[in-house]
C-alpha positions as CSV (number, residue, x, y, z in Angstrom):
1,V,76.4,91.0,114.5
2,F,74.8,88.6,112.0
3,R,76.2,90.1,108.8
4,D,78.6,87.8,107.0
5,T,81.5,90.2,107.0
6,V,85.1,90.2,108.2
7,K,85.1,91.7,111.7
8,N,88.5,90.6,113.1
9,E,91.6,88.6,112.3
10,D,90.0,85.2,113.1
11,A,87.1,86.0,110.7
12,F,89.6,87.0,108.0
13,N,91.4,83.6,108.3
14,S,88.1,81.7,108.1
15,K,86.3,83.7,105.4
16,V,89.0,85.0,103.1
17,D,91.1,82.6,101.0
18,A,94.3,84.6,101.4
19,K,97.2,85.0,103.9
20,L,96.8,87.8,106.4
21,I,100.0,90.0,106.3
22,G,98.9,92.8,108.6
23,T,96.2,94.5,110.5
24,I,95.9,98.3,110.4
25,V,94.4,100.0,113.4
26,H,91.7,102.7,112.9
27,E,92.9,106.3,112.9
28,N,90.7,109.3,113.0
29,K,91.4,112.0,110.5
30,R,92.1,115.2,112.4
31,M,90.9,118.2,110.3
32,D,91.1,121.9,111.3
33,L,87.9,124.0,111.2
34,R,88.6,125.4,107.7
35,D,89.0,121.9,106.2
36,Y,85.8,120.8,107.9
37,I,83.8,123.8,106.6
38,Q,85.2,123.3,103.1
39,R,84.5,119.5,103.3
40,K,88.1,119.0,102.3
41,K,89.3,115.4,102.3
42,K,92.8,115.1,103.7
43,G,95.0,112.1,103.3
44,L,96.0,110.0,106.3
45,L,99.8,109.6,105.9
46,I,102.3,108.4,108.5
47,H,104.2,111.6,107.9
48,S,101.2,113.9,107.8
49,N,101.3,115.3,111.3
50,A,102.6,114.7,114.8
51,F,99.2,113.5,116.1
52,I,99.2,110.2,114.1
53,S,99.3,107.4,116.6
54,L,102.3,105.2,117.0
55,K,100.1,102.1,116.5
56,F,98.9,103.4,113.1
57,V,102.5,104.0,112.0
58,E,103.8,100.7,113.3
59,S,101.0,98.9,111.4
60,F,102.6,99.9,108.1
61,H,106.2,99.4,109.2
62,K,105.3,95.8,110.1
63,I,103.8,95.2,106.6
64,A,106.8,96.9,104.9
65,A,109.0,94.5,106.9
66,K,107.1,91.5,105.5
67,L,107.5,92.9,101.9
68,E,111.2,93.1,102.6
69,Y,111.1,89.4,103.6
70,L,109.2,88.4,100.4
71,N,111.8,90.4,98.4
72,R,114.8,88.6,100.1
73,R,113.1,85.2,99.8
74,G,111.8,85.3,96.3
75,G,112.9,88.6,94.6
76,D,109.3,90.1,94.7
77,K,109.4,93.8,93.9
78,V,106.1,94.7,92.4
79,F,103.1,94.7,94.8
80,A,99.5,95.6,93.7
81,V,97.1,96.9,96.3
82,T,93.4,96.5,95.7
83,S,90.1,96.0,97.4
84,V,86.7,94.6,96.6
85,A,84.7,97.8,97.1
86,E,85.4,101.5,97.2
87,N,86.2,103.4,100.4
88,E,88.0,100.5,102.1
89,G,91.2,102.5,102.4
90,K,93.1,100.9,99.5
91,S,94.9,104.1,98.4
92,T,95.8,105.1,102.0
93,V,97.3,101.7,102.5
94,A,99.3,101.8,99.3
95,S,100.6,105.3,100.1
96,N,101.8,104.4,103.6
97,I,103.4,101.2,102.6
98,A,105.4,103.1,99.9
99,L,106.3,105.7,102.5
100,S,107.4,103.1,105.0
101,L,109.7,101.4,102.5
102,A,111.1,104.7,101.4
103,D,111.9,105.5,105.1
104,R,114.0,102.4,105.1
105,G,116.2,103.9,102.4
106,Y,114.8,102.1,99.4
107,N,113.9,103.7,96.1
108,V,110.2,103.2,95.7
109,V,107.7,104.0,93.0
110,L,104.1,104.6,94.0
111,F,102.3,103.7,90.7
112,D,98.7,104.9,90.2
113,L,96.7,102.5,88.0
114,D,93.3,103.6,89.3
115,A,93.1,105.8,86.2
116,K,89.3,105.7,86.2
117,K,89.0,107.5,89.6
118,P,92.5,108.4,90.8
119,A,92.9,109.3,94.5
120,L,96.6,109.3,95.3
121,Y,97.0,112.9,94.2
122,K,94.4,113.9,96.9
123,I,96.3,112.0,99.6
124,F,99.6,113.7,98.8
125,E,97.9,117.0,98.0
126,E,99.4,117.2,94.5
127,S,98.0,119.5,91.8
128,Y,97.9,119.0,88.1
129,N,101.3,119.2,86.4
130,E,101.5,118.2,82.8
131,F,105.1,117.1,83.3
132,S,104.3,114.6,86.1
133,E,101.2,112.8,85.0
134,L,101.4,109.1,84.7
135,G,99.4,109.3,81.5
136,E,102.2,111.4,80.0
137,L,104.7,108.6,80.7
138,F,102.6,106.2,78.6
139,E,102.6,108.7,75.8
140,N,106.5,108.9,76.1
141,K,106.5,112.6,77.0
142,I,108.3,112.2,80.3
143,K,110.6,109.8,82.1
144,Y,109.9,108.0,85.4
145,S,112.7,110.0,87.0
146,D,110.5,113.2,86.7
147,F,108.2,111.7,89.5
148,K,110.9,111.5,92.1
149,K,110.4,113.0,95.6
150,S,113.4,112.0,97.7
151,S,113.5,108.2,97.6
152,L,109.8,108.0,96.7
153,Y,108.6,108.4,93.2
154,L,105.0,109.5,92.8
155,A,103.7,108.2,89.5
156,I,100.2,109.5,89.8
157,N,97.4,111.1,87.9
158,T,95.2,114.1,88.9
159,K,92.5,113.4,86.4
160,P,90.8,110.3,84.8
161,Y,92.2,108.9,81.6
162,P,89.4,107.2,79.6
163,G,91.8,105.2,77.5
164,Y,93.7,103.7,80.3
165,R,92.6,100.1,79.5
166,S,94.7,100.3,76.3
167,W,97.8,100.9,78.4
168,I,97.2,97.4,79.9
169,E,95.9,95.6,76.9
170,S,98.8,96.7,74.7
171,G,101.4,95.5,77.1
172,E,102.7,99.0,77.8
173,V,102.1,98.9,81.5
174,E,103.9,95.5,81.8
175,R,106.8,97.0,79.7
176,V,107.1,100.0,82.0
177,L,106.9,97.9,85.2
178,S,109.6,95.6,83.8
179,A,111.9,98.5,83.0
180,L,111.3,100.1,86.5
181,K,112.1,96.8,88.2
182,T,115.7,97.1,87.0
183,K,116.1,100.6,88.4
184,V,114.2,100.8,91.7
185,D,113.8,98.6,94.8
186,Y,110.1,98.4,95.1
187,I,107.0,99.3,93.1
188,I,103.6,99.7,94.9
189,V,100.7,99.7,92.4
190,D,97.4,101.2,93.5
191,T,94.6,99.7,91.4
192,A,90.9,100.3,91.2
193,P,88.5,98.2,93.3
194,L,87.7,94.8,91.9
195,S,84.0,95.4,91.9
196,V,84.2,98.5,89.6
197,D,86.9,97.7,87.1
198,A,87.5,94.3,85.4
199,S,91.0,95.4,84.3
200,V,92.3,94.8,87.8
201,T,92.4,91.1,87.0
202,D,94.8,91.8,84.1
203,I,97.0,94.0,86.4
204,V,97.4,91.3,89.1
205,K,98.8,89.0,86.4
206,I,101.8,91.2,85.7
207,V,102.8,92.0,89.3
208,D,104.7,89.8,91.7
209,K,102.2,89.8,94.6
210,T,98.7,91.3,95.2
211,M,97.5,92.6,98.5
212,M,93.7,93.0,99.1
213,V,92.6,95.6,101.7
214,V,89.6,94.4,103.7
215,R,87.9,97.0,105.8
216,T,86.2,95.7,109.0
217,D,82.5,94.9,108.5
218,V,82.0,96.5,105.1
219,V,81.9,93.9,102.4
220,T,80.1,90.5,102.7
221,A,82.4,87.5,102.6
222,S,80.5,86.1,99.6
223,S,81.7,89.1,97.6
């Protein structure tokens, strides 16, 4: 009760210097017995199974609608998703926003810039493929079109890339994002948490808008 954390929407508005664009309801991960025994972590996607609650799905559709509004009003296309700490649901949020926008008929790129500890491949249950690693794109071995899955492009990594900071510092990430903006409708960028990777501050400078995921009663407001 006495921890200085965000516990509800009113607390967010008073403790966080940012505009609240949506609240996502809690959803339990339903695993079968085999997944539980193997301690397998499954992604929580709005398309993952028929048991996902309507409130959870609608939470993301409402956020996607607000991104549509920002696009119509100011032309914003590239949205970074970050958090202060790990395990706040950042990658799940980025994934489902991208899926919701793709459901609306837009061409969307889900761009994994948490190259230190990638998680998107786990959420989408993707295995290593040398022809669809984001790191290969920055080495000019593949094209972004190789990532396409229907109207959603998965530009992800299945392993850490120690030299990922050079992609940002050299301007290569900005160049790729600028090129993609002319070809797709939206780009959702999953970043590392702010507390573990200083390069996030450089990423937010080259996107149109940044969304910060705040999990209820986890990180102190002073952080």
